[in-house]
PyMOL commands that place a pseudoatom at each C-alpha (Angstrom):
pseudoatom trace, name=CA, resn=UNK, resi=1, chain=A, elem=C, hetatm=0, pos=[49.315, -12.403, 189.273]
pseudoatom trace, name=CA, resn=UNK, resi=2, chain=A, elem=C, hetatm=0, pos=[48.949, -16.058, 190.510]
pseudoatom trace, name=CA, resn=UNK, resi=3, chain=A, elem=C, hetatm=0, pos=[46.110, -16.704, 188.109]
pseudoatom trace, name=CA, resn=UNK, resi=4, chain=A, elem=C, hetatm=0, pos=[48.591, -17.863, 185.478]
pseudoatom trace, name=CA, resn=UNK, resi=5, chain=A, elem=C, hetatm=0, pos=[50.229, -20.417, 187.724]
pseudoatom trace, name=CA, resn=UNK, resi=6, chain=A, elem=C, hetatm=0, pos=[46.643, -21.873, 188.725]
pseudoatom trace, name=CA, resn=UNK, resi=7, chain=A, elem=C, hetatm=0, pos=[45.837, -22.227, 184.986]
pseudoatom trace, name=CA, resn=UNK, resi=8, chain=A, elem=C, hetatm=0, pos=[48.980, -24.124, 184.460]
pseudoatom trace, name=CA, resn=UNK, resi=9, chain=A, elem=C, hetatm=0, pos=[48.109, -26.551, 187.353]
pseudoatom trace, name=CA, resn=UNK, resi=10, chain=A, elem=C, hetatm=0, pos=[44.534, -26.917, 185.918]
pseudoatom trace, name=CA, resn=UNK, resi=11, chain=A, elem=C, hetatm=0, pos=[45.880, -27.817, 182.451]
pseudoatom trace, name=CA, resn=UNK, resi=12, chain=A, elem=C, hetatm=0, pos=[48.136, -30.316, 183.908]
pseudoatom trace, name=CA, resn=UNK, resi=13, chain=A, elem=C, hetatm=0, pos=[45.353, -31.765, 185.736]
pseudoatom trace, name=CA, resn=UNK, resi=14, chain=A, elem=C, hetatm=0, pos=[43.271, -31.990, 182.670]
pseudoatom trace, name=CA, resn=UNK, resi=15, chain=A, elem=C, hetatm=0, pos=[46.001, -33.606, 180.735]
pseudoatom trace, name=CA, resn=UNK, resi=16, chain=A, elem=C, hetatm=0, pos=[46.513, -36.211, 183.398]
pseudoatom trace, name=CA, resn=UNK, resi=17, chain=A, elem=C, hetatm=0, pos=[42.740, -36.978, 183.382]
pseudoatom trace, name=CA, resn=UNK, resi=18, chain=A, elem=C, hetatm=0, pos=[42.616, -37.308, 179.754]
pseudoatom trace, name=CA, resn=UNK, resi=19, chain=A, elem=C, hetatm=0, pos=[45.592, -39.552, 179.727]
pseudoatom trace, name=CA, resn=UNK, resi=20, chain=A, elem=C, hetatm=0, pos=[44.097, -41.643, 182.406]
pseudoatom trace, name=CA, resn=UNK, resi=21, chain=A, elem=C, hetatm=0, pos=[40.720, -41.972, 180.383]
pseudoatom trace, name=CA, resn=UNK, resi=22, chain=A, elem=C, hetatm=0, pos=[42.740, -42.967, 177.393]
pseudoatom trace, name=CA, resn=UNK, resi=23, chain=A, elem=C, hetatm=0, pos=[44.523, -45.617, 179.235]
pseudoatom trace, name=CA, resn=UNK, resi=24, chain=A, elem=C, hetatm=0, pos=[41.169, -46.641, 180.897]
pseudoatom trace, name=CA, resn=UNK, resi=25, chain=A, elem=C, hetatm=0, pos=[39.677, -47.311, 177.373]
for i in range(1, 25): cmd.bond("trace and resi %d" % i, "trace and resi %d" % (i + 1))
show_as sticks, trace
zoom trace
């Protein structure tokens, strides 16, 4: 199943977004 891989990519994107938000603030 490639769903697990997709979930990992989403988590990585979410982490990057959160990090950018923290840096922006």
